C-alpha positions, 0 to 999 in steps of 0.5 A: 480453725474457728475463731471462737475455738482460738479465742478459748485458747487465747483467754487461757493465757494470763497475759497480764501486762506485768507478766510474759506473753511468750506462751500465747506467742508461742501458741500463735506462732505454732499455729501459723507455721503449721499452716506454712505462714512465715512468722517473725518474733521481735523480743523485748530487751529482757527476752520475756516478751515478744511481738509477732509479725506474720506474712501471708501472700506474694513477697515484694508487694506491700499488703494490709495489716491486722494489728492487735495486742496480746496483753490484758489488764489485771483481775485483782480487786474485781468481783468476777463471778466467772473464772477470768482466764477460762472462757465461758459461753453463756447466752450468746456471750463469751466471757474472760479476761480480754475477750473484748480488749482484745483477744476476741479480734486476735482470734479472728485475725489468726483464723483469717490468716489460717484461711488465707494460707489456703488462698492465692492472694495477689496482695499480701496479708500481715498480722502484727501482735504486740505486747504492753499495749495496756501500759502505754503502747510499749512493745509495738515500738520495736515492731514499728522500727522493724517495719520501718527498715522493710522494703515495703510498708503496709498499705493499710492497718486495721486495729482491731480494738472493740468498736462494736465493728463500727469504723473508727477514724480517730482517737485522742493522743495521750501524754502521761507525766509525773509532778515531783513536788519537793518540800522540807520535812519537819515535826508535825508540831512545828509544821509552819516551819517546815514546807509540806510537799503535799500542800505543794502537790495539792496547789499543783493539782488545782493548776491542773484543774484550772487548765482543764476548765480553760480547755473545757471553756475555750479549747479546741473542739472535736464533736466526734468525741463524747468529751469534745475537748482535751482532758487533764486528769490526775490518776495518782498521788503518792506522799507521806511517811507518818502523820507526825512528819511533814512530808518532803516529797509528793508525787502527782501522776497526771495525763493529758488526752488531747484532740488533734487540734491541741498540742499536748507539749504546749499544754505541758509547757503551760503546766511547767509554768504554773509549777514554777510559779508555785515553787517560786512562791514557796521558796520564801519558806524553803528555798529548796522548794521545787516542782519537777515534771517528767513525762513517763509515757506518750503516744499520738492520736489518730486522725484519719480523714473520713473521706480517705480511700483507707476508710472507704475500703474498710467501710466497704468490708463492714457495710458501714455508712458512717464512722466514729471516734473512740475515747480510748487510745490505740497503737493506731497513732503510732502506725499512722505517725511513724509509718505513714500507714493509713489506719483505722480502728474496727473490731469486735465487742465494746470497750464498755465491757473492757477492764471490768469483772465478767468482761465478754464479747458476743458470738454475734460480734465475733461472727461479724468480724469473721465476715469482715475479714473473709470479705478482706481476704476475697479482696486480697485475692482480687488484688488491692 
């Protein structure tokens, strides 16, 4: 079955992370099992979502894994000129939510699996489809737990996030956290007698900016990234009830995206220290002043050696001479850290199109991915 026809079906499933992906997983399972491919589903705790793991080829031998996520980001608030959940082909581009990130690769991988089912593979091919990647690589963790208990682990993993079919060997890690700033409420007419939690939050944001300045000036460097140092970013502040009430609570959501040479936990420790100093200074006004920091999500970076056999293998499939590193996170760091599986990122399309209205992947990129996977299948027939 052609990958573009499969992509048309995949885009039609509105698998926004807040919603179920079971209809898409059901379609993929039916497609694979109709060709005799063994599938295993790993459901979420509430049963509303599922990962899929498929195996093609000889049992009892480790294989090569293709990995993709099935969820997409929302479309609300975006100015789409085309229907987001119906594929539109126009001028060599395939439009729809998830076309680039990353149903284009999932479609190519499914087509490759169907093709593999007709071939005598000497080395197995695995397909891993996950849920809730867009909200912190959540679903894949149960899939990794299953693979950790399996007799064989994958020899290599190709995560098909959009890289314009370039071979990416790394991305930064991410630690997401929330600072809960507690003050003392009061009437705004008597504000100096209260402790404004928003002011505490602003002082903490200043500490975050100071940390970012230090990292940019003196921190570790990795020149393969567009931003070669670790970044600290505030994404959301939530506080206040009414203008005439001094708020007693302010929440600051922030993240650390660290290069491999930096330790996100150590950076967070420094920020906790800054938070404690801010709260201590405010205690003269309100002894209950506090800034507590809780981690809301974290995933590791990916840093596969550029001279490794895994990288050389994937480069031989794409014809690439060099490698890149990508700014966005992927599930690749978890496969590398938790399974010890050499992992690269390589897939059709560009993340410059991801998360935007009128998201698209080009037909040319889809065909290049099909060609890469066809070369992979030939290598699996020969035996890796």
